[in-house]
C-alpha positions in Angstrom: -74.4 -123.1 45.6 -75.8 -119.5 45.0 -79.4 -119.7 43.7 -79.1 -123.2 42.9 -80.6 -126.4 44.6 -77.1 -128.1 44.4 -73.4 -127.9 43.4 -71.2 -125.1 42.8 -72.4 -121.7 41.1 -69.6 -120.0 39.5 -70.9 -116.4 39.7 -71.1 -116.8 43.8 -67.6 -118.4 43.5 -66.3 -115.4 41.9 -68.0 -113.0 44.2 -66.7 -114.3 47.2 -63.2 -114.6 45.7 -63.3 -111.1 44.9 -64.3 -110.1 48.5 -61.6 -112.3 49.9 -59.1 -110.4 47.6 -60.4 -107.0 48.8 -59.9 -108.0 52.2 -56.2 -109.2 51.4 -55.6 -105.7 49.7 -56.8 -104.2 53.1 -53.9 -105.8 54.7 -55.3 -108.8 56.1 -53.9 -112.3 56.5 -56.7 -114.6 55.5 -57.5 -118.4 56.3 -60.9 -119.7 54.8 -62.7 -122.7 56.0 -65.3 -124.1 53.5 -68.1 -126.2 54.1 -69.6 -128.9 51.7 -73.3 -128.7 52.5 -73.9 -127.8 48.9 -72.6 -131.0 47.7 -73.0 -133.5 50.4 -74.2 -133.6 54.2 -73.0 -136.4 56.5 -75.8 -136.0 58.9 -78.4 -136.5 55.9 -76.8 -140.1 55.5 -77.5 -140.9 59.3 -81.1 -139.5 59.0 -82.0 -142.2 56.7 -80.2 -144.9 58.6 -76.9 -145.0 57.0 -73.6 -145.1 58.5 -72.7 -141.5 59.9 -68.9 -141.9 60.0 -69.1 -142.8 56.0 -71.4 -139.9 55.7 -69.2 -137.6 57.3 -66.1 -138.6 55.3 -68.1 -138.0 52.3 -68.9 -134.6 53.5 -65.2 -133.8 54.1 -64.4 -134.9 50.6 -67.2 -132.3 49.4 -65.1 -129.5 51.4 -62.2 -130.6 49.6 -63.8 -130.1 46.1 -65.4 -126.5 47.2 -61.8 -125.4 48.5 -60.1 -126.3 45.4 -62.9 -124.3 43.4 -62.2 -121.3 45.7 -58.7 -121.5 45.7 -58.8 -121.4 41.8 -60.9 -118.6 41.7 -58.6 -116.5 44.0 -55.6 -117.3 41.9 -57.2 -116.2 38.7 -57.5 -112.7 40.7 -53.8 -112.9 41.2 -54.2 -113.9 44.8 -51.9 -116.5 45.9 -53.9 -119.3 47.6 -53.1 -122.8 48.9 -55.7 -125.6 49.8 -54.4 -127.5 53.0 -56.6 -130.4 53.8 -57.1 -132.4 57.3 -57.8 -135.5 55.2 -54.8 -136.4 53.4 -55.4 -136.4 49.6 -51.7 -135.7 48.6 -52.3 -136.0 44.7 -54.8 -133.2 44.8 -53.6 -130.7 47.6 -51.2 -130.4 50.5 -52.1 -132.1 53.9 -52.4 -129.5 56.7 -49.9 -128.9 59.4 -49.9 -125.9 61.5 -46.4 -125.0 60.6 -46.8 -125.3 57.0 -50.0 -123.2 57.1 -48.2 -120.6 59.4 -45.4 -120.3 56.8 -47.5 -120.0 54.0 -49.7 -117.3 55.7 -46.5 -115.4 56.4 -45.6 -115.5 52.6 -49.0 -113.9 52.1 -51.1 -116.7 50.6 -54.6 -117.3 51.4 -55.0 -120.6 53.1 -58.2 -122.4 52.1 -58.6 -125.1 55.0 -60.3 -128.2 53.6 -61.7 -131.5 55.3 -62.9 -129.9 58.5 -61.1 -131.3 61.6 -60.5 -134.7 59.6 -62.8 -136.3 62.1 -66.5 -137.4 61.9 -69.0 -135.9 64.3 -67.5 -132.7 64.0 -69.0 -129.7 62.3 -67.2 -127.2 59.8 -67.8 -124.7 62.4 -66.1 -126.6 65.0 -63.0 -127.0 62.0 -63.1 -123.2 61.7 -62.9 -122.4 65.4 -59.8 -125.0 65.6 -58.2 -123.6 62.7 -58.7 -120.0 64.0 -57.2 -121.0 67.5 -54.3 -122.9 65.8 -53.4 -120.0 63.4 -53.8 -117.5 66.7 -56.4 -115.4 64.6 -57.5 -112.0 65.7 -61.2 -112.8 64.8 -63.2 -115.9 63.5 -65.7 -114.4 60.9 -68.9 -116.7 60.3 -70.5 -116.1 56.9 -74.1 -117.4 57.1 -77.2 -116.6 55.5 -78.6 -113.9 57.8 -76.9 -110.6 59.0 -76.2 -111.5 62.6 -77.6 -113.9 65.4 -81.2 -113.9 66.2 -83.2 -115.3 68.9 -85.1 -117.3 66.2 -84.6 -118.1 62.7 -85.8 -114.5 60.9 -86.8 -116.5 57.9 -89.5 -118.2 60.0 -90.3 -115.6 62.4 -90.0 -111.9 61.2 -90.2 -110.5 64.6 -87.2 -112.5 66.0 -85.0 -110.5 68.0 -81.4 -109.5 66.4 -78.6 -109.1 68.9 -75.6 -106.8 68.2 -73.5 -108.4 70.8 -73.5 -111.6 72.9 -71.3 -113.4 75.3 -70.4 -117.1 74.3 -72.1 -117.9 77.6 -75.4 -116.2 76.5 -75.3 -117.9 73.3 -74.7 -121.5 74.9 -77.3 -120.8 77.7 -80.1 -119.5 75.3 -79.5 -122.2 72.9 -79.0 -119.9 70.1 -78.2 -122.0 66.6 -75.7 -119.7 65.2 -73.0 -122.8 65.5 -72.4 -125.8 67.4 -71.2 -125.4 71.2 -67.9 -127.1 70.5 -67.0 -123.9 68.2 -68.4 -121.5 70.5 -66.5 -123.0 73.3 -63.3 -123.3 71.5 -63.4 -119.5 70.5 -64.1 -118.5 73.8 -61.5 -120.7 75.7 -58.7 -118.9 73.1 -60.4 -115.5 73.5 -61.1 -115.2 69.9 -64.2 -113.0 68.9 -66.7 -114.6 66.6 -68.2 -112.0 64.1 -71.4 -113.3 62.2 -72.5 -111.7 59.2 -74.2 -112.4 55.7 -72.2 -114.0 53.3 -75.2 -113.7 51.0 -75.0 -110.0 50.8 -72.6 -108.6 48.4 -69.7 -106.5 49.9 -70.6 -107.5 53.7 -67.1 -109.2 54.1 -65.3 -106.0 53.1 -67.6 -104.1 55.3 -66.9 -106.1 58.3 -63.2 -105.6 57.7 -63.7 -102.1 57.6 -65.9 -101.9 60.8 -69.0 -101.2 59.1 -72.4 -103.1 57.8 -74.5 -105.3 59.9 -73.2 -108.1 62.0 -73.2 -109.5 65.6 -70.0 -110.0 67.7 -70.1 -112.8 70.0 -66.9 -112.3 72.5 -66.2 -111.7 76.5 
Protein backbone atom coordinates (compact mmCIF):
# COMPACT_ATOMS: atom_id res chain seq x y z
CA UNK A 1 0.00 0.00 0.00
CA UNK A 2 2.94 2.33 0.63
CA UNK A 3 1.77 5.84 1.43
CA UNK A 4 -1.58 5.29 -0.23
CA UNK A 5 -4.88 4.77 1.58
CA UNK A 6 -5.78 1.73 -0.50
CA UNK A 7 -4.47 -0.65 -3.13
CA UNK A 8 -1.00 -1.54 -4.39
CA UNK A 9 1.89 0.92 -4.62
CA UNK A 10 4.32 -0.29 -7.33
CA UNK A 11 7.28 1.51 -5.76
CA UNK A 12 6.73 -0.28 -2.44
CA UNK A 13 6.33 -3.63 -4.17
CA UNK A 14 9.58 -3.11 -6.09
CA UNK A 15 11.47 -2.10 -2.94
CA UNK A 16 10.32 -5.15 -1.01
CA UNK A 17 11.04 -7.41 -4.00
CA UNK A 18 14.57 -6.02 -4.24
CA UNK A 19 15.17 -6.73 -0.56
CA UNK A 20 13.90 -10.29 -0.93
CA UNK A 21 16.15 -10.71 -3.97
CA UNK A 22 19.11 -9.54 -1.88
CA UNK A 23 18.21 -12.06 0.84
CA UNK A 24 18.26 -14.79 -1.81
CA UNK A 25 21.67 -13.59 -3.01
CA UNK A 26 22.91 -13.91 0.57
CA UNK A 27 22.09 -17.62 0.34
CA UNK A 28 18.72 -17.82 2.10
CA UNK A 29 15.82 -20.00 1.05
CA UNK A 30 12.84 -17.67 1.26
CA UNK A 31 9.12 -18.15 1.66
CA UNK A 32 6.86 -15.11 1.89
CA UNK A 33 3.37 -14.87 3.34
CA UNK A 34 1.52 -11.78 2.11
CA UNK A 35 -1.49 -10.20 3.80
CA UNK A 36 -4.41 -8.51 2.10
CA UNK A 37 -5.32 -5.60 4.36
CA UNK A 38 -4.37 -3.02 1.74
CA UNK A 39 -7.30 -4.32 -0.33
CA UNK A 40 -9.77 -5.94 2.05
CA UNK A 41 -10.13 -6.97 5.71
CA UNK A 42 -12.68 -9.60 6.61
CA UNK A 43 -13.05 -8.33 10.18
CA UNK A 44 -14.30 -5.02 8.75
CA UNK A 45 -17.28 -6.83 7.26
CA UNK A 46 -18.10 -8.48 10.60
CA UNK A 47 -17.77 -5.16 12.43
CA UNK A 48 -20.52 -3.75 10.23
CA UNK A 49 -22.82 -6.72 10.78
CA UNK A 50 -21.82 -8.75 7.74
CA UNK A 51 -20.94 -12.42 7.51
CA UNK A 52 -17.44 -12.96 8.90
CA UNK A 53 -16.83 -16.12 6.87
CA UNK A 54 -17.68 -14.35 3.61
CA UNK A 55 -15.49 -11.43 4.64
CA UNK A 56 -12.55 -13.69 5.42
CA UNK A 57 -12.93 -15.46 2.08
CA UNK A 58 -12.76 -12.07 0.36
CA UNK A 59 -9.65 -11.23 2.39
CA UNK A 60 -8.00 -14.48 1.26
CA UNK A 61 -8.61 -13.50 -2.36
CA UNK A 62 -6.99 -10.13 -1.62
CA UNK A 63 -3.84 -11.98 -0.49
CA UNK A 64 -3.82 -13.85 -3.80
CA UNK A 65 -3.80 -10.54 -5.69
CA UNK A 66 -0.93 -9.21 -3.57
CA UNK A 67 1.01 -12.46 -3.95
CA UNK A 68 0.71 -12.38 -7.74
CA UNK A 69 1.99 -8.80 -7.70
CA UNK A 70 5.01 -9.63 -5.54
CA UNK A 71 5.91 -12.77 -7.50
CA UNK A 72 5.77 -10.81 -10.75
CA UNK A 73 8.10 -8.16 -9.31
CA UNK A 74 10.56 -10.86 -8.20
CA UNK A 75 10.58 -12.48 -11.63
CA UNK A 76 11.35 -9.13 -13.25
CA UNK A 77 14.47 -9.08 -11.06
CA UNK A 78 15.47 -12.51 -12.32
CA UNK A 79 14.41 -14.28 -9.12
CA UNK A 80 12.32 -17.42 -9.76
CA UNK A 81 9.11 -17.16 -7.75
CA UNK A 82 5.97 -19.26 -7.44
CA UNK A 83 2.61 -18.42 -5.90
CA UNK A 84 1.04 -21.29 -3.95
CA UNK A 85 -2.45 -20.62 -2.60
CA UNK A 86 -4.23 -22.32 0.28
CA UNK A 87 -7.45 -21.35 -1.49
CA UNK A 88 -7.67 -23.29 -4.78
CA UNK A 89 -7.69 -20.93 -7.77
CA UNK A 90 -6.09 -23.29 -10.31
CA UNK A 91 -6.58 -21.07 -13.34
CA UNK A 92 -4.48 -18.37 -11.62
CA UNK A 93 -1.85 -20.15 -9.50
CA UNK A 94 -0.97 -23.49 -8.00
CA UNK A 95 -2.65 -24.84 -4.90
CA UNK A 96 -0.40 -25.20 -1.86
CA UNK A 97 0.93 -28.59 -0.86
CA UNK A 98 3.83 -29.05 1.50
CA UNK A 99 5.54 -31.49 -0.87
CA UNK A 100 5.24 -29.13 -3.81
CA UNK A 101 6.51 -26.16 -1.82
CA UNK A 102 9.42 -28.22 -0.52
CA UNK A 103 10.41 -29.22 -4.05
CA UNK A 104 10.24 -25.66 -5.39
CA UNK A 105 12.22 -24.27 -2.49
CA UNK A 106 14.92 -26.89 -2.97
CA UNK A 107 15.08 -25.73 -6.60
CA UNK A 108 15.85 -22.22 -5.37
CA UNK A 109 12.46 -20.64 -6.00
CA UNK A 110 11.01 -18.01 -3.69
CA UNK A 111 7.62 -19.31 -2.58
CA UNK A 112 4.89 -16.71 -2.11
CA UNK A 113 2.22 -18.27 0.08
CA UNK A 114 -1.25 -16.89 -0.63
CA UNK A 115 -4.67 -17.50 0.88
CA UNK A 116 -3.66 -17.53 4.56
CA UNK A 117 -4.49 -20.92 6.06
CA UNK A 118 -7.40 -21.35 3.67
CA UNK A 119 -9.81 -21.14 6.61
CA UNK A 120 -11.86 -18.26 8.04
CA UNK A 121 -11.17 -16.89 11.54
CA UNK A 122 -7.40 -17.34 11.18
CA UNK A 123 -5.12 -14.37 10.61
CA UNK A 124 -2.32 -14.08 8.08
CA UNK A 125 0.11 -14.27 11.02
CA UNK A 126 -1.28 -17.70 11.89
CA UNK A 127 -0.89 -18.66 8.23
CA UNK A 128 2.72 -17.51 8.30
CA UNK A 129 3.48 -19.47 11.48
CA UNK A 130 1.83 -22.56 9.99
CA UNK A 131 3.88 -22.33 6.78
CA UNK A 132 7.06 -21.73 8.80
CA UNK A 133 6.40 -24.94 10.72
CA UNK A 134 5.49 -26.94 7.61
CA UNK A 135 8.59 -25.77 5.75
CA UNK A 136 10.84 -26.35 8.80
CA UNK A 137 12.05 -22.77 8.68
CA UNK A 138 15.01 -21.58 10.74
CA UNK A 139 13.22 -18.31 11.53
CA UNK A 140 9.89 -16.53 11.08
CA UNK A 141 10.45 -12.87 10.15
CA UNK A 142 7.47 -10.65 10.89
CA UNK A 143 7.63 -7.43 8.86
CA UNK A 144 5.48 -4.77 10.50
CA UNK A 145 5.18 -0.99 10.77
CA UNK A 146 7.52 -0.58 13.77
CA UNK A 147 11.07 -1.74 14.51
CA UNK A 148 10.28 -4.38 17.09
CA UNK A 149 7.88 -5.23 19.90
CA UNK A 150 6.77 -2.47 22.27
CA UNK A 151 4.82 -2.48 25.52
CA UNK A 152 2.27 -0.22 23.81
CA UNK A 153 1.76 1.22 20.35
CA UNK A 154 4.73 3.63 20.03
CA UNK A 155 2.76 5.71 17.52
CA UNK A 156 0.28 6.45 20.32
CA UNK A 157 2.66 6.44 23.29
CA UNK A 158 6.18 7.63 22.35
CA UNK A 159 7.39 6.49 25.80
CA UNK A 160 6.42 2.86 25.23
CA UNK A 161 9.13 0.36 26.20
CA UNK A 162 10.85 -1.44 23.35
CA UNK A 163 12.01 -5.02 23.89
CA UNK A 164 15.16 -6.56 22.43
CA UNK A 165 14.15 -10.11 23.35
CA UNK A 166 11.04 -11.80 24.69
CA UNK A 167 9.85 -15.34 25.27
CA UNK A 168 6.56 -16.46 23.71
CA UNK A 169 5.16 -16.83 27.22
CA UNK A 170 5.98 -13.18 28.01
CA UNK A 171 4.24 -12.06 24.82
CA UNK A 172 1.12 -14.01 25.78
CA UNK A 173 1.12 -13.06 29.48
CA UNK A 174 1.63 -9.35 28.79
CA UNK A 175 -0.96 -9.28 26.05
CA UNK A 176 1.48 -7.74 23.58
CA UNK A 177 -0.22 -7.13 20.24
CA UNK A 178 2.61 -8.12 17.92
CA UNK A 179 0.57 -11.04 16.50
CA UNK A 180 -2.26 -13.30 17.55
CA UNK A 181 -1.87 -15.98 20.20
CA UNK A 182 -2.27 -18.84 17.70
CA UNK A 183 0.74 -17.65 15.69
CA UNK A 184 2.88 -17.21 18.81
CA UNK A 185 1.91 -20.66 20.10
CA UNK A 186 2.64 -22.34 16.75
CA UNK A 187 6.10 -20.77 16.59
CA UNK A 188 6.77 -21.68 20.23
CA UNK A 189 5.65 -25.29 19.86
CA UNK A 190 7.89 -25.73 16.81
CA UNK A 191 10.90 -23.90 18.34
CA UNK A 192 10.92 -21.27 15.59
CA UNK A 193 12.29 -17.86 16.64
CA UNK A 194 10.12 -14.92 15.61
CA UNK A 195 12.03 -11.80 14.50
CA UNK A 196 9.94 -8.62 14.43
CA UNK A 197 11.26 -5.76 12.31
CA UNK A 198 10.03 -2.78 10.31
CA UNK A 199 9.21 -3.65 6.71
CA UNK A 200 8.70 0.08 6.14
CA UNK A 201 12.39 0.82 6.76
CA UNK A 202 14.39 0.46 3.52
CA UNK A 203 17.10 -2.20 3.89
CA UNK A 204 15.72 -3.56 7.17
CA UNK A 205 15.13 -7.07 5.83
CA UNK A 206 18.72 -7.39 4.60
CA UNK A 207 19.99 -5.95 7.89
CA UNK A 208 18.10 -8.67 9.79
CA UNK A 209 19.58 -11.33 7.51
CA UNK A 210 23.03 -9.98 8.36
CA UNK A 211 22.31 -9.85 12.11
CA UNK A 212 22.25 -6.05 12.06
CA UNK A 213 19.66 -3.30 12.45
CA UNK A 214 16.82 -3.04 14.96
CA UNK A 215 14.47 -5.89 15.72
CA UNK A 216 13.00 -7.95 18.54
CA UNK A 217 13.58 -11.69 18.86
CA UNK A 218 10.81 -13.82 20.39
CA UNK A 219 12.19 -17.21 21.37
CA UNK A 220 12.78 -19.52 24.29
